[in-house]
C-alpha positions in Angstrom: 5.5 19.1 7.6 3.5 20.7 4.5 4.7 22.0 0.8 3.6 23.5 -2.1 4.5 22.5 -5.2 2.6 23.8 -8.4 -1.1 23.2 -7.1 -0.4 20.3 -5.0 -0.3 19.7 -1.3 2.5 17.1 0.2 2.2 16.8 3.4 4.9 14.7 5.2 4.9 12.8 8.7 7.5 13.0 10.9 6.8 9.6 12.3 7.5 8.4 8.3 10.6 10.6 7.9 11.8 9.1 11.2 11.2 5.4 10.4 12.4 5.6 6.9 16.1 7.8 8.3 15.8 4.6 10.8 15.5 2.1 8.4 18.0 3.7 5.6 21.0 3.7 8.5 20.4 0.6 9.8 20.1 -1.2 7.0 23.2 -2.7 6.7 22.6 -4.8 2.9 21.1 -1.7 1.3 17.5 -4.0 0.4 15.5 -1.5 2.1 16.1 1.3 -0.3 14.9 -1.5 -2.7 11.7 -1.9 -1.1 11.4 2.1 -1.0 11.6 2.4 -4.6 9.1 -0.6 -5.1 6.5 1.7 -3.4 7.7 4.8 -4.7 6.9 3.8 -8.2 3.8 2.1 -6.7 2.5 5.2 -5.3 3.7 6.6 -8.8 1.6 3.8 -10.7 -2.0 5.0 -8.6 -0.8 9.0 -9.8 -0.2 8.2 -13.9 -3.5 6.2 -13.9 -5.5 9.3 -12.3 -3.7 11.3 -14.7 -4.7 9.2 -17.7 -8.1 9.0 -16.0 -8.6 12.8 -15.8 -8.7 12.9 -12.1 -6.8 15.7 -10.4 -4.5 15.2 -7.3 -5.6 18.1 -4.7 -3.0 16.5 -1.8 -0.5 13.9 -1.2 0.2 12.6 2.7 2.8 10.5 3.4 2.5 8.6 6.6 4.3 5.8 8.3 2.8 2.7 6.6 0.7 4.1 4.0 0.7 6.9 1.4 -3.1 8.7 1.1 -4.0 10.2 -2.3 -6.2 12.6 -2.7 -8.4 14.2 -6.0 -11.4 16.9 -6.3 -13.4 14.9 -7.3 -14.5 10.6 -7.3 -13.5 9.0 -10.1 -16.1 7.2 -11.9 -16.1 3.1 -10.8 -14.0 2.2 -14.0 -11.2 5.2 -13.6 -11.2 4.4 -9.6 -10.4 0.2 -10.7 -7.6 1.4 -13.1 -6.3 4.1 -10.3 -6.1 0.9 -7.6 -4.7 -1.2 -9.9 -2.2 1.5 -11.6 -0.2 0.5 -8.7 0.1 -2.9 -8.4 0.6 -3.1 -12.8 3.9 -0.5 -11.7 4.8 -3.4 -9.6 4.4 -6.2 -12.1 5.8 -4.6 -14.8 8.9 -3.1 -12.4 9.4 -6.5 -11.5 9.1 -7.8 -14.5 11.9 -5.4 -16.1 14.4 -6.0 -13.4 14.6 -9.7 -12.8 17.1 -10.3 -15.8 19.0 -7.6 -13.5 18.5 -10.1 -11.0 16.0 -11.1 -8.2 17.0 -8.5 -5.4 15.5 -5.7 -7.9 12.7 -7.3 -9.0 11.2 -9.3 -5.9 10.6 -6.0 -3.5 8.1 -5.2 -6.4 6.8 -8.4 -7.0 6.2 -9.2 -3.5 4.5 -5.3 -2.6 2.2 -6.4 -6.2 0.8 -9.3 -5.0 0.9 -7.9 -1.1 -1.3 -5.1 -2.2 -4.2 -7.3 -4.1 -4.7 -9.2 -1.2 -8.5 -7.9 -0.1 -7.7 -5.9 2.8 -9.3 -2.9 4.2 -6.0 -0.1 3.7 -5.1 -2.6 0.9 -5.8 -2.1 -3.2 -7.0 -5.3 -2.9 -9.5 -4.4 -0.2 -10.2 -0.9 -2.0 -11.0 -3.4 -5.2 -13.2 -5.7 -3.1 -15.1 -2.5 -2.0 -16.3 -1.3 -5.4 -17.2 -5.0 -6.4 -19.5 -4.9 -3.0 -20.4 -1.3 -3.4 -22.2 -2.2 -6.6 -24.4 -5.0 -5.0 -24.8 -4.5 -1.2 -26.1 -2.1 1.1 -22.9 0.4 3.0 -23.3 -2.0 6.3 -22.6 -5.0 4.6 -19.8 -3.8 2.8 -18.0 -2.6 5.8 -19.2 -6.0 7.6 -17.5 -8.0 4.7 -14.4 -5.9 4.3 -13.8 -6.3 8.1 -14.2 -9.8 8.4 -12.4 -10.7 5.1 -9.4 -8.6 6.6 -8.9 -10.5 9.4 -9.4 -13.4 8.4 -6.5 -13.2 6.1 -4.6 -11.1 8.4 -4.5 -13.0 11.0 -2.6 -16.1 9.3 -0.4 -13.3 7.9 0.5 -11.6 11.2 1.1 -15.9 12.3 3.6 -16.4 9.5 5.2 -12.6 10.4 5.7 -14.4 13.8 6.9 -17.3 12.4 9.5 -15.9 10.7 10.4 -13.6 13.6 11.2 -16.5 15.1 13.3 -18.7 13.1 15.1 -15.6 11.9 15.6 -14.0 15.1 15.3 -10.4 13.3 13.1 -10.2 10.3 10.5 -8.2 11.8 8.6 -6.7 8.8 5.9 -9.2 8.0 4.4 -8.4 11.7 4.6 -4.8 12.3 3.0 -4.6 9.2 0.3 -7.2 10.0 -0.2 -5.7 13.3 -0.7 -2.3 12.2 -3.4 -3.3 9.0 -5.0 -4.8 12.3 -4.8 -1.7 14.7 -6.4 -0.3 11.2 -9.0 -2.4 11.2 -10.2 -1.8 15.2 -9.7 2.2 14.6 -12.2 1.9 11.7 -15.0 -0.1 14.2 -14.6 3.3 16.4 
């Protein structure tokens, strides 16, 4: 589905709409809504930094497990770092602000911020690692390093997700996210 708002194209994948609807309908404790809010504020942190760095947003694509923000021009290295850190900074700021209200509200922000700092492709930490390596190494070395680092971090994360699922009997979110990121890793090899 495509929406046009001013000069911005907003694409919302039907699979994302279906997944969000299903999760919200099945969420008995209303905890997932706090995770969605943390994710929305994370992306707004990126958008705010883009605005502050003078980078014009052309399109936003909401997909099943991620959001892709496209701009007209490539940002400078400094702006790219600031934009990448904008989402994590927003999560940590809201975790700090919401902590006095209750851990239930602060934890999704903190967890999302920490998770996004992992040096894994498709996450902010992976993008930061690519920026750092790009200054010193060839694109081939950067790509190999990112793939190896992603696999090294995701394998134990996937194992932890399986452990949590087996012990809880119902909490599969970490396992699903880990599998999704590993699938992305292999799709990028094509």
